C-alpha positions, 0 to 999 in steps of 0.5 A: 736654801739661800740665793746665790749671788748669781741670783742676786746679780739679775736683781741689780741695776745697770749701774749697780751691776757695773759696780759690781764688775768693776769690783770683781775685776778688782778682785782677780787684778788683786788675786793674780798681783799677790793679794788674796783673799782667805775665805775661813769658816768663821772669818775671812781676812786679807793674806799679801802674799808674792804673786800666783804662781798662775794666772787664770781669766772668767766667761761666763760658762769658761775658765782658762788658767795658765800656769807657767811650766820651767822650759822643756817640760813634757805632757809626761813631766805633768800630774794635771787632775781635773776632777768635777770638785777639785783641780790640781796641776804640778810637775811629778814628784814635786808640789803641786803648783796649784791645787784646790776645791772648786766652789761649783761642780764642773763637767770633767767630760768638757774640760781638757788641758794642754801643753804649749 
């Protein structure tokens, strides 16, 4: 079994952690601005897209995702799926605004969504 990136992080010096944190913040900003890194089993390449149709922030234990929906949208108009290893948000009868597999299991019972 190989070490996870989190295990490696604990071994970094404060200066190395700062450099890694800065690179992570830059990667997140690029993803949200429209430059995404696409991981494929055999290779990695950059895919330049329009800006993502959602934004997200992450703390140690929490992730907040904001998905814009048309004005006047009601909760019953949405299809939100929160599963241990999947997340999907969209309008009923349309393609999801965002959908995908998660890299780690989440606690579904601790997960919520709101329409605001």
